[in-house]
C-alpha positions in Angstrom: -3.9 -13.5 -11.4 -0.2 -13.4 -10.4 0.4 -10.2 -12.4 -2.8 -8.6 -11.1 -1.8 -9.4 -7.5 1.7 -8.0 -8.0 0.2 -4.8 -9.4 -2.2 -4.5 -6.4 0.7 -4.9 -4.0 3.3 -2.7 -5.7 1.2 0.5 -5.8 1.9 4.0 -4.6 3.5 2.7 -1.4 6.7 1.7 -3.1 7.4 5.4 -4.1 8.1 6.2 -0.4 10.6 3.4 0.3 13.7 5.4 -0.7 12.8 7.9 2.1 12.5 4.9 4.4 16.2 4.1 3.9 17.1 7.8 4.2 15.4 8.1 7.5 17.3 5.1 8.8 20.7 5.9 7.4 22.2 8.2 4.8 25.0 5.8 3.9 24.9 3.6 0.7 25.8 0.6 2.8 22.3 0.8 4.2 20.9 -0.5 0.9 21.8 -4.1 1.6 20.2 -4.5 5.0 17.1 -2.5 3.7 16.8 -4.9 0.8 17.1 -8.0 3.0 14.5 -6.5 5.3 12.2 -5.9 2.4 12.5 -9.5 1.1 12.0 -10.9 4.6 8.8 -8.9 5.3 7.6 -9.5 1.8 7.8 -13.2 2.6 6.0 -12.8 5.9 3.3 -10.7 4.2 2.8 -13.4 1.5 2.4 -16.0 4.3 -0.2 -13.9 6.2 -2.0 -13.3 2.9 -2.3 -17.0 2.2 -3.2 -17.5 5.9 -6.3 -15.4 5.5 -7.6 -17.6 2.7 -6.7 -20.7 4.5 -8.5 -19.8 7.7 -11.5 -18.6 5.7 -11.7 -21.9 4.0 -11.5 -23.8 7.2 -14.4 -21.8 8.7 -16.5 -21.5 5.5 -16.3 -17.8 5.3 -15.6 -15.5 2.3 -14.3 -12.2 3.8 -12.1 -11.1 6.6 -15.1 -9.6 8.4 -17.1 -12.9 8.1 -14.1 -14.9 9.5 -13.6 -12.5 12.4 -17.3 -12.5 13.2 -17.5 -16.3 13.2 -14.4 -16.7 15.4 -14.7 -13.8 17.8 -18.4 -12.8 17.6 -20.3 -10.1 15.6 -19.9 -7.4 18.2 -16.1 -7.5 17.8 -16.2 -6.9 14.0 -15.8 -3.2 14.7 -12.1 -3.9 15.2 -11.2 -5.1 11.7 -13.9 -2.8 10.2 -12.5 0.4 11.8 -8.9 -0.6 11.0 -9.7 -1.2 7.3 -11.6 2.1 7.2 -8.7 3.9 8.7 -6.3 2.4 6.1 -8.6 3.3 3.3 -8.8 6.9 4.6 -5.0 7.2 4.7 -4.8 5.7 1.2 -7.3 8.2 -0.2 -5.4 11.1 1.3 -2.1 9.7 0.0 -3.6 9.3 -3.5 -4.8 12.9 -3.4 -1.3 14.1 -2.4 0.3 12.2 -5.3 -2.2 13.6 -7.7 -1.6 17.2 -6.6 2.2 16.9 -6.7 2.2 15.1 -10.0 0.0 17.5 -12.0 1.7 20.5 -10.3 5.0 19.4 -11.7 3.4 19.0 -15.2 1.8 22.4 -15.0 5.2 24.0 -13.9 6.9 22.5 -16.9 4.2 23.9 -19.2 4.8 27.4 -17.8 1.5 27.7 -15.9 1.0 30.5 -13.4 2.0 30.1 -9.8 -1.6 29.7 -8.7 -2.3 26.9 -11.2 1.0 25.2 -10.6 0.3 24.8 -6.9 -0.5 21.2 -5.8 -3.6 22.3 -3.9 -5.1 23.8 -7.0 -4.9 20.5 -8.8 -6.2 18.5 -5.8 -9.3 20.8 -5.8 -9.8 20.8 -9.6 -9.3 17.1 -10.1 -11.5 16.3 -7.1 -14.4 18.3 -8.5 -14.2 17.4 -12.2 -12.5 14.0 -12.3 -12.5 12.1 -9.0 -16.1 13.0 -7.9 -17.7 11.9 -11.2 -15.7 8.6 -11.1 -16.6 8.0 -7.4 -20.3 8.5 -8.2 -20.3 5.7 -10.7 -22.3 2.7 -9.7 -20.4 0.3 -12.0 -16.6 0.6 -11.9 -16.1 -2.0 -14.6 -15.3 0.7 -17.1 -12.1 1.5 -15.1 -10.6 -1.9 -15.7 -8.1 -0.5 -18.2 -6.7 1.6 -15.4 -5.2 -1.7 -14.1 -3.2 -2.1 -17.3 -2.2 1.6 -17.2 -1.1 1.3 -13.5 1.1 -1.7 -14.3 2.7 0.0 -17.3 3.3 3.2 -15.3 4.9 1.4 -12.4 7.2 -0.6 -14.6 8.2 2.4 -16.6 8.9 4.3 -13.4 11.2 1.5 -12.1 13.1 1.4 -15.4 13.5 5.2 -15.5 14.7 5.3 -11.9 17.3 2.6 -12.6 18.5 4.5 -15.7 19.0 7.8 -13.7 20.8 5.9 -11.0 23.3 4.6 -13.5 23.7 7.4 -16.0 25.0 10.0 -13.4 22.8 12.8 -14.6 21.9 13.7 -11.0 25.5 13.2 -9.6 27.7 16.3 -9.1 28.6 17.5 -12.6 25.6 15.8 -14.2 23.2 17.8 -16.4 20.4 17.8 -13.9 22.4 18.3 -10.7 22.7 22.0 -11.2 18.9 22.4 -11.8 18.1 21.2 -8.3 17.9 23.5 -5.3 21.0 23.2 -3.0 18.9 21.5 -0.3 17.6 18.9 -2.8 20.9 17.9 -4.3 22.0 14.3 -3.7 23.8 13.8 -0.4 25.1 10.7 1.4 26.6 10.0 4.8 25.6 10.4 8.4 25.1 8.0 11.2 22.3 5.4 11.3 19.4 5.8 13.7 18.4 2.3 14.7 15.0 3.4 16.0 14.1 4.9 12.6 14.2 1.5 11.0 10.6 1.3 12.3 9.8 3.9 9.6 11.1 1.7 6.9 9.3 -1.3 8.3 6.1 0.7 8.4 6.5 1.8 4.8 7.0 -1.8 3.8 3.8 -2.7 5.5 2.0 -0.1 3.3 3.9 -1.4 0.2 2.8 -5.0 0.8 -0.7 -4.4 1.9 -3.2 -6.2 -0.3 -4.8 -8.4 2.3 -8.3 -7.1 1.9 -8.5 -9.0 -1.3 -7.1 -12.4 -0.1 -10.5 -14.2 0.5 -12.0 -12.8 -2.7 -9.0 -13.8 -4.8 -9.1 -17.3 -3.3 -12.8 -17.7 -4.1 -12.3 -16.5 -7.7 -9.4 -18.9 -8.4 -10.5 -22.0 -10.2 -9.8 -25.4 -8.6 -7.1 -27.5 -10.2 -8.4 -29.9 -12.8 -6.1 -32.7 -11.4 -7.9 -32.7 -8.1 -5.0 -31.3 -6.1 -5.7 -28.9 -3.2 -6.8 -25.5 -4.3 -4.8 -23.9 -1.6 -1.6 -25.2 -3.1 -2.3 -23.5 -6.4 -3.3 -20.3 -4.6 0.0 -20.4 -2.7 1.9 -20.5 -6.0 -0.1 -17.4 -7.2 0.7 -15.6 -3.9 4.4 -16.5 -4.1 4.6 -15.2 -7.6 2.7 -12.0 -6.9 4.5 -11.1 -3.8 7.8 -12.1 -5.3 7.3 -9.8 -8.3 6.2 -7.0 -6.1 9.2 -7.5 -3.8 11.6 -7.3 -6.8 9.8 -4.2 -8.1 9.9 -2.5 -4.7 13.5 -3.3 -4.2 14.4 -1.9 -7.6 12.5 1.4 -6.9 13.8 1.7 -3.4 17.4 1.1 -4.3 17.4 3.2 -7.4 15.8 6.2 -5.7 18.1 6.1 -2.7 21.4 5.5 -4.6 20.5 8.5 -6.7 19.5 11.0 -4.0 20.6 9.5 -0.6 19.7 11.5 2.5 17.4 13.9 0.6 15.1 11.2 -0.8 11.6 12.5 -0.7 8.5 10.8 0.7 7.3 10.8 -2.9 10.5 10.0 -4.6 9.4 11.3 -8.1 9.5 14.8 -6.5 13.3 14.5 -6.3 13.7 14.5 -10.1 14.1 17.8 -12.0 11.0 19.3 -13.5 12.9 19.6 -16.8 13.6 15.8 -16.9 11.3 14.6 -19.7 11.5 11.0 -18.6 10.5 12.0 -15.1 7.6 13.8 -16.6 6.4 10.7 -18.3 6.8 8.7 -15.1 4.8 11.3 -13.1 2.0 11.2 -15.7 1.9 7.4 -15.7 1.8 7.2 -11.9 -0.7 10.1 -11.7 -3.1 8.6 -14.2 -2.8 5.2 -12.5 -3.7 6.8 -9.1 -6.7 8.6 -10.6 -8.2 5.3 -11.8 -7.2 3.5 -8.6 -8.8 6.1 -6.4 -12.4 5.1 -7.0 -11.7 1.4 -6.2 -10.2 2.4 -2.8 -13.0 5.0 -2.2 -15.8 2.4 -2.7 -14.3 0.3 0.1 -14.1 3.3 2.3 -17.6 4.5 1.6 -19.2 1.0 2.0 -17.1 0.4 5.2 -18.2 3.6 6.9 -21.9 3.1 5.9 -21.7 -0.5 7.3 -20.1 0.7 10.5 -22.9 3.2 11.2 -25.6 0.7 10.2 -26.6 2.5 7.0 -25.5 0.1 4.3 -29.1 -0.5 3.1 -29.5 3.2 2.4 -26.5 3.1 0.1 -28.7 1.9 -2.7 -30.6 5.2 -2.6 -29.3 7.9 -5.0 -29.4 10.6 -2.3 -27.4 8.6 0.2 -24.9 7.6 -2.4 -24.4 11.1 -3.6 -24.2 12.8 -0.2 -21.9 10.2 1.4 -19.6 10.4 -1.7 -19.4 14.2 -1.6 -18.8 14.3 2.2 -16.1 11.7 2.3 -14.3 13.0 -0.8 -14.3 16.5 0.8 -12.9 15.2 4.0 -10.2 12.9 2.6 -9.0 15.3 -0.1 -9.3 18.2 2.3 -6.8 16.6 4.5 -4.4 16.4 1.5 -4.5 20.2 1.3 -2.8 20.3 4.7 -0.9 17.0 5.0 1.9 17.0 2.5 4.5 14.5 3.7 3.5 11.3 1.8 6.3 9.3 3.4 5.2 10.2 7.0 1.5 9.5 6.2 2.4 6.1 4.6 4.6 5.2 7.5 2.0 6.1 10.1 -0.8 4.2 8.4 1.5 1.3 7.8 2.6 1.2 11.4 -1.0 1.3 12.8 -3.3 -0.3 10.2 -0.7 -2.1 8.1 0.7 -3.9 11.1 -2.7 -4.9 12.2 -4.0 -6.2 8.9 -0.8 -7.9 7.8 0.5 -9.4 11.1 -2.0 -9.2 14.0 -5.4 -10.0 12.4 -4.3 -13.1 10.4 -2.3 -14.4 13.4 -5.2 -13.8 15.8 -7.7 -15.6 13.5 -5.3 -18.5 12.9 -4.7 -19.0 16.6 -8.4 -18.8 17.4 -9.3 -21.2 14.5 -6.5 -23.5 15.7 -8.1 -23.7 19.1 -11.5 -24.4 17.6 -10.3 -27.0 15.1 -8.2 -28.8 17.7 -11.1 -28.9 20.1 -13.0 -30.8 17.4 -10.3 -33.5 17.4 -8.4 -35.1 14.5 -9.9 -35.0 11.1 -11.6 -31.6 11.6 -9.8 -30.4 8.4 -9.1 -32.3 5.3 -5.6 -33.3 4.2 -2.4 -32.9 6.3 -2.6 -31.3 9.8 -3.0 -27.5 9.3 -2.5 -26.3 12.9 0.8 -27.7 14.0 2.5 -26.6 17.1 5.5 -24.9 15.4 3.1 -22.9 13.2 1.1 -21.8 16.3 4.3 -20.6 17.9 5.3 -18.8 14.7 1.9 -17.0 14.7 2.3 -15.9 18.3 5.6 -14.4 17.2 4.0 -12.7 14.2 1.3 -11.2 16.3 3.9 -9.9 18.8 5.9 -8.4 15.9 2.7 -6.6 14.7 2.0 -5.2 18.2 5.6 -4.0 18.6 5.6 -2.3 15.1 2.2 -0.7 15.7 3.3 0.8 19.0 6.9 1.8 18.3 6.5 2.5 14.6 3.4 4.5 15.1 5.1 6.7 17.7 8.2 7.3 15.6 6.3 8.0 12.3 3.8 10.2 14.0 6.5 12.8 14.6 6.7 13.4 10.8 3.0 14.3 10.5 
């Protein structure tokens, strides 16, 4: 479960982190503070992930929606519902952008015509003949091997990027340096813009966003045979998963930025030369991983929207299933034909939805649950006290951080859309 959690965290979002450093500062010295920030927010994200399971256990609920409904009332569930839907919409569009760019590069290397080598052509073709059939499937169990493929693709990409950062092939005089357009050749230097650190923080929110699955993973985890608290075992899984994801994210972020500097792309694989065969393998690995991850995200989007409009019961009908799938796929991938800056989109969704899901919602549910449990008096929860004053203060600070990042980060990153 630790490896599976790490894979779910370190998804497509890590491919934008190099651009996050570049937006903040073009100097190589920015790598250290960026890495420290990544590790800190990775730790905060791990805590809030565990917090969702813990508050759910205290309130006897199995999903974020159920916990929110029990604590704040059913009528207010539109807040987490709409936020999660928005994040799934941005993720679907981001996936489509990556798919288009990835297979466009492959087509260019194969000598395809200009029309067929265009990213939009691949978004349309793969949407019609690959993504639509996959999203129409009722049982997504057959896509399980995509999880293994995604893990292998991400690990290979990290290793490839480290190799290119060390072998100097993209440095001046390197064999790939001259193949890049002048505007795309590695460049370093320039003053830091403190305000743009919000972009990096927003991208990190996207990279560490796996919180939808926290209650489900907790319920699926077997209780320890020695009778020790299940939450303690869950926390070890969370620490391992977020720790591995943080290391992988730091490696990809650092390798991409130290190779390309100020010109690091929102989809860092686009920086590498089309003639770089290892980059081609990395693109194919990530591209195929995204294809098989797309339906999993899409199911959450489709079910969330149908639930929001009160039509979840109709989802069992073949006609509703097909129509809703076609319409949503058209809208999400249609946006990918226009929006091309993956980094800006990931930063904007991370600032708005990521900050809410990672920082604000867990803190709000914890604080409300603390008030409810404390009102019941001592012994309301088993074991050691779970709502201590210092943790309540920490959650107020985490909620405030989330609000600040949503407002400032959203405004800064929106300029790039």
